[in-house]
A tleap script that builds the chain and sets N, CA, C and O, in Angstrom:
source leaprc.protein.ff14SB
mol = sequence {
  NMET LYS ASN TYR LEU LYS ASN MET MET ASN
  ASP ASN GLY PHE MET ALA MET ALA PHE ALA
  VAL VAL LEU VAL ALA LEU MET SER VAL VAL
  ALA ILE ALA ARG LEU GLY VAL ILE ASP THR
  GLN LEU LEU ILE TRP ALA GLY LEU PRO VAL
  LEU LEU LYS VAL VAL LEU VAL LEU ILE LEU
  LEU GLU PHE VAL LEU LEU CTRP
}
set mol.1.N position { -6.122 7.149 21.368 }
set mol.1.CA position { -6.130 6.499 20.196 }
set mol.1.C position { -4.384 6.502 19.415 }
set mol.1.O position { -3.624 5.550 19.240 }
set mol.2.N position { -4.191 8.082 19.056 }
set mol.2.CA position { -2.669 7.800 18.981 }
set mol.2.C position { -1.696 7.394 19.015 }
set mol.2.O position { -0.794 7.129 18.221 }
set mol.3.N position { -1.991 7.300 20.619 }
set mol.3.CA position { -0.711 6.244 21.955 }
set mol.3.C position { -1.026 5.114 20.490 }
set mol.3.O position { -0.281 5.421 19.560 }
set mol.4.N position { -1.989 3.888 20.152 }
set mol.4.CA position { -2.044 2.503 19.426 }
set mol.4.C position { -1.542 3.006 19.001 }
set mol.4.O position { -0.401 2.752 19.386 }
set mol.5.N position { -1.519 3.944 18.097 }
set mol.5.CA position { -1.282 3.819 16.407 }
set mol.5.C position { 0.603 4.117 16.281 }
set mol.5.O position { 1.420 3.866 15.394 }
set mol.6.N position { 0.734 4.910 17.961 }
set mol.6.CA position { 1.974 5.286 17.372 }
set mol.6.C position { 2.988 3.279 18.083 }
set mol.6.O position { 3.697 2.590 17.351 }
set mol.7.N position { 2.656 2.960 19.527 }
set mol.7.CA position { 3.041 1.659 19.210 }
set mol.7.C position { 3.208 0.739 18.094 }
set mol.7.O position { 4.128 -0.069 17.974 }
set mol.8.N position { 2.035 0.968 17.115 }
set mol.8.CA position { 2.024 0.427 16.326 }
set mol.8.C position { 3.297 0.760 15.083 }
set mol.8.O position { 4.246 0.353 14.413 }
set mol.9.N position { 2.785 1.368 15.291 }
set mol.9.CA position { 4.200 1.930 14.123 }
set mol.9.C position { 5.182 1.375 14.525 }
set mol.9.O position { 5.755 0.796 13.602 }
set mol.10.N position { 5.853 1.225 15.834 }
set mol.10.CA position { 6.922 1.359 16.193 }
set mol.10.C position { 7.571 -0.072 16.304 }
set mol.10.O position { 8.744 -0.389 16.502 }
set mol.11.N position { 5.980 -1.152 16.036 }
set mol.11.CA position { 6.216 -2.272 16.351 }
set mol.11.C position { 6.495 -2.686 14.267 }
set mol.11.O position { 5.781 -2.187 13.397 }
set mol.12.N position { 7.431 -3.464 14.043 }
set mol.12.CA position { 8.271 -4.076 12.298 }
set mol.12.C position { 6.013 -4.027 12.077 }
set mol.12.O position { 5.250 -3.127 11.728 }
set mol.13.N position { 5.795 -5.420 12.490 }
set mol.13.CA position { 4.358 -5.152 12.003 }
set mol.13.C position { 3.755 -4.729 10.933 }
set mol.13.O position { 3.499 -5.299 9.872 }
set mol.14.N position { 3.497 -3.394 11.407 }
set mol.14.CA position { 3.017 -2.954 10.975 }
set mol.14.C position { 3.667 -2.422 9.765 }
set mol.14.O position { 3.014 -1.915 8.853 }
set mol.15.N position { 5.207 -2.556 9.747 }
set mol.15.CA position { 5.565 -2.233 8.067 }
set mol.15.C position { 5.123 -3.714 7.365 }
set mol.15.O position { 4.574 -3.763 6.264 }
set mol.16.N position { 5.440 -4.888 8.158 }
set mol.16.CA position { 5.095 -5.957 7.107 }
set mol.16.C position { 3.837 -5.658 6.973 }
set mol.16.O position { 4.137 -5.386 5.811 }
set mol.17.N position { 2.719 -5.441 7.023 }
set mol.17.CA position { 1.216 -5.229 7.265 }
set mol.17.C position { 1.232 -4.713 6.063 }
set mol.17.O position { 1.074 -5.609 5.234 }
set mol.18.N position { 1.359 -3.605 5.554 }
set mol.18.CA position { 1.815 -2.461 5.140 }
set mol.18.C position { 2.548 -2.939 4.092 }
set mol.18.O position { 2.385 -2.331 3.034 }
set mol.19.N position { 3.288 -3.832 4.089 }
set mol.19.CA position { 3.752 -4.880 3.123 }
set mol.19.C position { 2.759 -5.453 1.861 }
set mol.19.O position { 2.701 -5.137 0.673 }
set mol.20.N position { 1.880 -6.612 2.816 }
set mol.20.CA position { 1.220 -7.653 2.376 }
set mol.20.C position { 0.626 -6.248 1.185 }
set mol.20.O position { 1.101 -5.937 0.093 }
set mol.21.N position { -0.772 -5.533 2.075 }
set mol.21.CA position { -1.172 -5.228 1.654 }
set mol.21.C position { -1.188 -4.924 0.083 }
set mol.21.O position { -1.868 -5.338 -0.856 }
set mol.22.N position { -0.085 -3.972 0.225 }
set mol.22.CA position { 0.595 -3.235 -1.417 }
set mol.22.C position { 0.623 -4.616 -2.533 }
set mol.22.O position { 0.078 -4.846 -3.612 }
set mol.23.N position { 1.971 -5.692 -1.250 }
set mol.23.CA position { 2.041 -7.501 -2.458 }
set mol.23.C position { 0.533 -7.731 -3.134 }
set mol.23.O position { 0.292 -7.944 -4.322 }
set mol.24.N position { -0.709 -7.592 -1.678 }
set mol.24.CA position { -2.162 -8.258 -1.890 }
set mol.24.C position { -2.531 -7.185 -3.359 }
set mol.24.O position { -2.787 -7.330 -4.554 }
set mol.25.N position { -2.385 -6.246 -2.511 }
set mol.25.CA position { -2.653 -5.262 -4.190 }
set mol.25.C position { -2.488 -4.871 -5.999 }
set mol.25.O position { -3.142 -4.322 -6.887 }
set mol.26.N position { -1.259 -5.514 -5.823 }
set mol.26.CA position { -0.340 -5.749 -6.691 }
set mol.26.C position { -0.554 -7.190 -7.420 }
set mol.26.O position { -0.343 -7.393 -8.615 }
set mol.27.N position { -0.949 -8.021 -6.604 }
set mol.27.CA position { -1.425 -9.330 -7.143 }
set mol.27.C position { -2.683 -9.467 -7.856 }
set mol.27.O position { -2.810 -10.201 -8.837 }
set mol.28.N position { -3.611 -8.762 -7.362 }
set mol.28.CA position { -4.979 -8.719 -7.796 }
set mol.28.C position { -5.226 -7.799 -8.766 }
set mol.28.O position { -6.325 -7.612 -9.289 }
set mol.29.N position { -3.777 -6.970 -9.118 }
set mol.29.CA position { -4.244 -6.188 -10.536 }
set mol.29.C position { -3.218 -7.231 -11.514 }
set mol.29.O position { -3.460 -7.060 -12.708 }
set mol.30.N position { -2.525 -7.893 -11.347 }
set mol.30.CA position { -2.054 -9.332 -12.441 }
set mol.30.C position { -3.159 -9.862 -12.271 }
set mol.30.O position { -3.899 -9.501 -13.186 }
set mol.31.N position { -3.700 -10.580 -11.528 }
set mol.31.CA position { -5.172 -11.183 -11.653 }
set mol.31.C position { -6.059 -10.996 -12.270 }
set mol.31.O position { -6.647 -11.848 -12.934 }
set mol.32.N position { -6.279 -10.088 -12.198 }
set mol.32.CA position { -7.241 -9.583 -13.059 }
set mol.32.C position { -6.688 -8.788 -14.627 }
set mol.32.O position { -7.375 -8.375 -15.561 }
set mol.33.N position { -6.062 -8.788 -14.551 }
set mol.33.CA position { -4.718 -8.026 -16.015 }
set mol.33.C position { -4.963 -9.125 -17.201 }
set mol.33.O position { -5.113 -9.067 -18.422 }
set mol.34.N position { -4.908 -10.634 -15.753 }
set mol.34.CA position { -4.560 -11.690 -16.695 }
set mol.34.C position { -5.947 -12.455 -16.714 }
set mol.34.O position { -6.124 -13.605 -17.118 }
set mol.35.N position { -6.816 -11.662 -16.239 }
set mol.35.CA position { -8.235 -11.974 -16.935 }
set mol.35.C position { -8.721 -10.963 -18.423 }
set mol.35.O position { -9.718 -10.846 -19.136 }
set mol.36.N position { -7.778 -10.561 -18.362 }
set mol.36.CA position { -8.102 -9.665 -20.267 }
set mol.36.C position { -9.142 -8.576 -19.773 }
set mol.36.O position { -9.271 -7.577 -20.481 }
set mol.37.N position { -9.938 -8.695 -18.549 }
set mol.37.CA position { -10.573 -7.528 -18.453 }
set mol.37.C position { -10.870 -6.122 -19.381 }
set mol.37.O position { -11.706 -5.517 -20.052 }
set mol.38.N position { -8.922 -6.115 -18.638 }
set mol.38.CA position { -8.194 -4.823 -18.234 }
set mol.38.C position { -7.805 -3.993 -19.674 }
set mol.38.O position { -8.788 -3.778 -20.383 }
set mol.39.N position { -6.615 -3.543 -20.151 }
set mol.39.CA position { -5.349 -3.472 -20.379 }
set mol.39.C position { -4.562 -3.467 -19.372 }
set mol.39.O position { -4.483 -2.742 -18.380 }
set mol.40.N position { -3.853 -4.564 -19.819 }
set mol.40.CA position { -2.537 -4.806 -18.927 }
set mol.40.C position { -0.960 -3.470 -18.739 }
set mol.40.O position { 0.089 -3.346 -18.106 }
set mol.41.N position { -1.724 -2.808 -19.701 }
set mol.41.CA position { -0.624 -1.132 -19.559 }
set mol.41.C position { -1.234 0.274 -19.455 }
set mol.41.O position { -0.558 1.289 -19.293 }
set mol.42.N position { -2.904 0.237 -19.588 }
set mol.42.CA position { -3.604 1.026 -19.379 }
set mol.42.C position { -4.164 0.552 -17.716 }
set mol.42.O position { -4.698 1.440 -17.053 }
set mol.43.N position { -3.998 -1.044 -17.012 }
set mol.43.CA position { -4.171 -0.807 -15.393 }
set mol.43.C position { -3.017 -0.484 -14.915 }
set mol.43.O position { -3.071 -0.124 -13.739 }
set mol.44.N position { -1.568 -0.474 -15.583 }
set mol.44.CA position { -0.682 -0.190 -14.560 }
set mol.44.C position { 0.079 1.024 -14.600 }
set mol.44.O position { 0.894 1.421 -13.768 }
set mol.45.N position { -0.435 1.782 -16.103 }
set mol.45.CA position { -0.747 3.153 -15.627 }
set mol.45.C position { -1.342 3.925 -14.948 }
set mol.45.O position { -0.941 5.028 -14.577 }
set mol.46.N position { -2.759 3.221 -14.630 }
set mol.46.CA position { -3.305 3.779 -13.947 }
set mol.46.C position { -3.315 3.556 -11.789 }
set mol.46.O position { -3.506 4.447 -10.962 }
set mol.47.N position { -3.079 2.302 -11.577 }
set mol.47.CA position { -2.564 1.736 -10.741 }
set mol.47.C position { -1.594 2.289 -10.081 }
set mol.47.O position { -1.472 2.499 -8.874 }
set mol.48.N position { -0.805 2.544 -11.097 }
set mol.48.CA position { 0.994 2.854 -10.089 }
set mol.48.C position { 0.651 4.416 -9.235 }
set mol.48.O position { 1.110 4.645 -8.116 }
set mol.49.N position { 0.129 4.996 -9.687 }
set mol.49.CA position { -0.423 6.687 -8.676 }
set mol.49.C position { -0.363 5.969 -7.861 }
set mol.49.O position { 0.549 5.534 -7.157 }
set mol.50.N position { -1.739 5.765 -7.962 }
set mol.50.CA position { -3.122 5.275 -6.667 }
set mol.50.C position { -1.648 4.673 -5.518 }
set mol.50.O position { -1.614 5.041 -4.343 }
set mol.51.N position { -0.099 3.360 -6.362 }
set mol.51.CA position { 0.570 2.500 -5.802 }
set mol.51.C position { 1.074 3.438 -4.731 }
set mol.51.O position { 0.843 3.355 -3.525 }
set mol.52.N position { 1.846 4.400 -5.399 }
set mol.52.CA position { 2.071 5.050 -5.170 }
set mol.52.C position { 2.127 6.325 -3.872 }
set mol.52.O position { 3.092 6.776 -3.256 }
set mol.53.N position { 0.624 6.655 -3.790 }
set mol.53.CA position { -0.013 7.545 -3.127 }
set mol.53.C position { -0.470 7.111 -2.359 }
set mol.53.O position { -0.901 7.921 -1.538 }
set mol.54.N position { -0.771 5.312 -1.972 }
set mol.54.CA position { -0.481 4.694 -0.804 }
set mol.54.C position { 0.381 4.635 0.051 }
set mol.54.O position { 0.223 4.752 1.267 }
set mol.55.N position { 1.839 4.355 -0.822 }
set mol.55.CA position { 2.940 3.849 0.402 }
set mol.55.C position { 2.699 5.202 0.671 }
set mol.55.O position { 1.905 5.351 1.599 }
set mol.56.N position { 3.177 6.387 0.101 }
set mol.56.CA position { 3.980 8.622 0.654 }
set mol.56.C position { 2.510 8.625 2.203 }
set mol.56.O position { 2.732 8.845 3.393 }
set mol.57.N position { 1.138 8.303 1.548 }
set mol.57.CA position { 0.657 8.071 2.867 }
set mol.57.C position { 0.309 7.397 4.565 }
set mol.57.O position { -0.253 7.663 5.628 }
set mol.58.N position { 1.315 6.101 3.675 }
set mol.58.CA position { 1.818 5.398 5.209 }
set mol.58.C position { 2.778 5.957 5.496 }
set mol.58.O position { 2.898 6.407 6.636 }
set mol.59.N position { 4.119 6.159 4.212 }
set mol.59.CA position { 5.106 7.076 5.146 }
set mol.59.C position { 4.770 8.454 6.140 }
set mol.59.O position { 5.233 8.616 7.269 }
set mol.60.N position { 3.886 9.356 5.450 }
set mol.60.CA position { 4.026 10.701 5.917 }
set mol.60.C position { 3.399 10.689 7.237 }
set mol.60.O position { 3.651 11.474 8.151 }
set mol.61.N position { 1.885 8.955 7.271 }
set mol.61.CA position { 1.584 8.514 8.956 }
set mol.61.C position { 2.632 8.359 9.556 }
set mol.61.O position { 2.999 9.253 10.319 }
set mol.62.N position { 3.582 6.935 9.352 }
set mol.62.CA position { 4.539 7.013 10.151 }
set mol.62.C position { 4.758 8.420 10.720 }
set mol.62.O position { 4.143 8.927 11.658 }
set mol.63.N position { 5.703 8.939 10.018 }
set mol.63.CA position { 6.922 10.140 10.190 }
set mol.63.C position { 6.256 11.065 11.624 }
set mol.63.O position { 6.820 11.148 12.716 }
set mol.64.N position { 4.489 11.902 11.126 }
set mol.64.CA position { 3.321 12.363 12.063 }
set mol.64.C position { 3.106 11.619 13.773 }
set mol.64.O position { 3.073 11.969 14.953 }
set mol.65.N position { 3.009 10.483 12.984 }
set mol.65.CA position { 3.130 10.139 14.512 }
set mol.65.C position { 4.162 9.751 15.376 }
set mol.65.O position { 3.808 9.674 16.553 }
set mol.66.N position { 5.712 9.399 15.066 }
set mol.66.CA position { 6.477 9.289 15.436 }
set mol.66.C position { 7.224 10.373 16.050 }
set mol.66.O position { 8.317 10.082 16.536 }
set mol.67.N position { 6.643 12.089 16.135 }
set mol.67.CA position { 6.830 13.547 16.670 }
set mol.67.C position { 6.670 13.141 18.065 }
set mol.67.O position { 6.736 13.979 18.964 }
savepdb mol mol.pdb
quit
C-alpha cells in the first residue's frame, strides 16, 4: 500500500487530482453561497480554515510518504 501511495505521489497526476478536489470544493462553496442558503462571508470564514487544513494534510502526507 505504501509503495502504491509513493508512486501516486511521485506522479504529477496526484497533485492535479488534489488541485481538482480543492477547485471543486471552492466551486461548490460558491454555488451554495449564490443560492443564498448561507451568508457568503460566514461561509468563507468557516470554509477557509478547513481548506487550509486539507492542503496542509496533503503536503504533510506527501513528505511522510516520500521519505
